[in-house]
GUVEXNU-171314 format. One record per residue: residue in one letter; y negated, z negated, x negated of N, C-alpha, C, CB in turn. Coordinates in Angstrom, 3 decimals, always signed. Last residue first. Glycine has a CB too. Layout:
<rogus>
ROGU  type  n.c2  n.c3  n.c1  ca.c2  ca.c3  ca.c1  c.c2  c.c3  c.c1  cb.c2  cb.c3  cb.c1
ROGU  A  Y  Z  X  Y  Z  X  Y  Z  X  Y  Z  X
...
</rogus>
This chain:
<rogus>
ROGU  type  n.c2  n.c3  n.c1  ca.c2  ca.c3  ca.c1  c.c2  c.c3  c.c1  cb.c2  cb.c3  cb.c1
ROGU  D  -46.229  -311.763  -19.763  -45.771  -313.138  -20.809  -46.535  -313.029  -21.855  -44.193  -313.235  -21.421
ROGU  D  -47.512  -311.239  -16.763  -48.475  -311.179  -18.073  -47.029  -312.012  -18.825  -50.466  -312.220  -17.993
ROGU  R  -46.543  -309.439  -14.409  -45.959  -310.633  -15.034  -46.519  -310.344  -16.598  -44.131  -310.730  -14.834
ROGU  V  -48.095  -307.095  -11.815  -46.793  -306.816  -13.434  -47.707  -308.447  -13.987  -47.187  -304.493  -15.144
ROGU  N  -47.623  -306.004  -9.228  -48.163  -306.697  -9.858  -47.327  -306.683  -10.763  -48.550  -307.690  -9.394
ROGU  V  -48.949  -303.493  -7.117  -47.288  -303.968  -8.216  -48.239  -305.060  -9.352  -46.215  -301.940  -9.547
ROGU  G  -50.323  -302.592  -5.631  -49.621  -303.695  -5.267  -48.000  -303.843  -6.099  -49.533  -303.558  -3.630
ROGU  R  -51.844  -300.054  -6.457  -50.764  -300.096  -5.437  -49.669  -300.598  -5.217  -50.449  -299.336  -5.265
ROGU  K  -53.700  -301.369  -8.221  -54.354  -300.437  -6.840  -52.620  -300.893  -5.877  -54.774  -297.898  -7.344
ROGU  K  -52.118  -301.737  -10.548  -52.962  -303.373  -9.605  -53.365  -302.568  -7.864  -55.324  -304.103  -10.790
ROGU  L  -51.425  -299.825  -11.173  -50.257  -300.017  -10.213  -51.112  -301.515  -9.454  -48.379  -300.312  -11.193
ROGU  A  -53.838  -298.923  -12.048  -53.211  -298.413  -10.922  -52.577  -298.973  -11.066  -52.872  -297.353  -10.598
ROGU  E  -54.321  -301.581  -14.028  -55.426  -300.419  -13.096  -54.691  -300.164  -12.201  -55.984  -298.921  -13.712
ROGU  R  -51.985  -301.005  -16.330  -52.386  -301.486  -15.460  -53.101  -301.464  -13.539  -52.778  -301.684  -16.211
ROGU  L  -53.232  -298.239  -16.493  -51.307  -298.190  -16.010  -51.777  -299.261  -14.669  -49.621  -299.218  -17.650
ROGU  L  -55.786  -298.474  -18.223  -56.041  -297.558  -16.590  -53.974  -298.023  -16.301  -56.706  -294.777  -16.852
ROGU  F  -54.807  -300.514  -19.519  -55.987  -300.873  -18.159  -55.421  -300.065  -17.422  -57.759  -300.559  -18.222
ROGU  E  -53.768  -298.662  -21.291  -53.060  -299.710  -21.204  -53.443  -300.155  -19.720  -53.335  -300.697  -22.376
ROGU  I  -55.267  -296.833  -22.812  -54.559  -296.166  -21.413  -52.872  -297.756  -20.822  -53.543  -293.796  -22.251
ROGU  Q  -56.758  -299.220  -23.899  -57.474  -298.065  -23.108  -56.377  -297.140  -21.754  -57.989  -296.837  -24.514
ROGU  A  -55.105  -298.959  -26.104  -55.769  -300.001  -25.515  -56.494  -299.664  -23.467  -57.112  -300.231  -26.859
ROGU  N  -55.116  -296.633  -26.627  -54.192  -297.088  -26.461  -54.429  -298.385  -26.083  -53.514  -296.872  -27.333
ROGU  V  -57.576  -296.083  -27.814  -57.170  -295.969  -27.409  -55.804  -296.105  -26.183  -57.565  -295.798  -27.964
ROGU  S  -59.510  -299.264  -28.324  -58.739  -297.754  -28.300  -57.870  -297.530  -27.599  -58.158  -297.320  -29.328
ROGU  R  -63.309  -299.794  -26.628  -61.327  -300.156  -26.278  -60.699  -298.957  -27.436  -60.540  -299.545  -23.934
ROGU  L  -65.495  -299.648  -25.310  -64.876  -300.301  -27.047  -63.820  -300.404  -26.139  -65.544  -302.013  -28.160
ROGU  E  -65.800  -298.134  -23.768  -65.909  -299.309  -23.227  -65.504  -299.986  -24.438  -65.147  -299.558  -21.945
ROGU  S  -66.327  -295.125  -25.415  -67.613  -295.862  -23.852  -67.881  -297.147  -23.591  -67.140  -295.632  -22.257
ROGU  T  -64.234  -295.375  -25.876  -64.179  -295.247  -26.648  -66.299  -295.032  -25.902  -62.848  -294.360  -27.326
ROGU  A  -62.208  -294.246  -23.651  -62.071  -295.362  -24.552  -63.315  -296.321  -25.807  -61.009  -294.725  -25.271
ROGU  L  -63.351  -292.556  -23.046  -63.307  -293.490  -21.933  -63.053  -294.626  -23.126  -62.034  -293.212  -20.546
ROGU  R  -63.046  -290.086  -24.590  -64.226  -290.383  -25.113  -64.471  -291.877  -23.789  -65.448  -288.759  -25.140
ROGU  E  -60.263  -290.621  -24.881  -60.399  -291.047  -26.175  -62.229  -290.852  -25.692  -59.460  -289.977  -27.642
ROGU  I  -59.573  -289.627  -22.164  -59.542  -290.803  -22.434  -59.549  -291.830  -23.617  -58.871  -290.893  -21.970
ROGU  A  -60.519  -286.921  -23.033  -61.285  -287.912  -22.066  -60.688  -289.342  -21.711  -61.441  -287.207  -20.727
ROGU  A  -58.074  -286.314  -24.872  -59.477  -286.420  -25.268  -60.605  -287.084  -23.966  -59.897  -284.796  -25.725
ROGU  H  -55.820  -286.696  -22.828  -55.887  -287.456  -24.685  -57.599  -287.447  -24.451  -55.093  -286.032  -26.624
ROGU  L  -55.979  -284.345  -22.077  -56.012  -285.383  -20.857  -56.514  -286.706  -21.903  -54.185  -285.634  -19.876
ROGU  A  -56.594  -282.446  -23.619  -57.655  -282.225  -22.354  -57.244  -283.395  -22.387  -57.623  -281.185  -20.948
ROGU  P  -53.209  -282.450  -24.692  -54.796  -282.869  -25.254  -56.129  -283.037  -24.530  -55.209  -281.912  -26.134
ROGU  D  -51.363  -284.333  -22.616  -52.372  -282.725  -23.316  -53.491  -282.999  -23.560  -52.680  -281.349  -22.372
ROGU  L  -48.366  -286.038  -24.035  -50.003  -286.618  -23.756  -50.952  -284.891  -23.727  -50.710  -288.009  -25.583
ROGU  R  -46.128  -288.210  -24.417  -46.574  -286.820  -25.032  -47.481  -286.769  -23.879  -45.386  -285.433  -25.285
ROGU  L  -45.822  -290.824  -26.356  -46.175  -290.503  -24.722  -46.896  -289.373  -25.382  -47.184  -291.754  -23.534
ROGU  P  -42.910  -293.015  -27.620  -43.855  -291.782  -27.600  -43.600  -291.662  -26.137  -43.480  -290.337  -28.630
ROGU  F  -43.206  -297.141  -27.555  -41.939  -295.147  -26.896  -43.553  -294.173  -27.256  -41.139  -294.896  -23.730
ROGU  A  -43.020  -300.210  -27.742  -43.726  -298.898  -27.989  -42.355  -297.719  -27.739  -44.508  -298.884  -29.798
ROGU  K  -43.903  -302.883  -26.139  -42.616  -301.699  -26.172  -43.858  -300.135  -26.441  -41.369  -301.646  -24.016
ROGU  R  -44.759  -306.099  -28.087  -45.305  -304.803  -26.807  -43.771  -303.884  -27.327  -47.524  -303.586  -27.250
ROGU  T  -45.078  -309.552  -27.684  -44.870  -308.623  -28.052  -44.902  -306.767  -26.652  -43.579  -309.262  -28.774
ROGU  P  -47.712  -312.134  -28.871  -47.048  -310.834  -27.807  -46.494  -309.604  -28.222  -48.049  -310.255  -26.922
ROGU  P  -47.452  -314.555  -31.390  -47.690  -313.229  -30.935  -46.719  -312.393  -29.850  -47.732  -312.520  -32.129
ROGU  A  -46.165  -317.341  -31.075  -45.841  -315.952  -31.790  -46.513  -315.120  -31.103  -44.392  -315.464  -31.868
ROGU  A  -47.783  -320.364  -31.678  -47.191  -319.727  -31.129  -46.878  -318.170  -31.563  -47.682  -319.958  -30.162
ROGU  M  -47.786  -322.930  -34.355  -48.276  -321.695  -33.774  -47.668  -320.653  -32.647  -48.425  -321.030  -34.789
</rogus>
């Protein structure tokens, strides 16, 4: 059985209004806030032509 993928944990400080907006978006897209932030980061990097390797 393959080992589950690892995630890098780090503290992230956000403006409360930004967090609330991300939380609303995450809820509407049936994601956790953490998954939504990762999705948005990947989307932004892709738009800038940065390839993120999925390990």
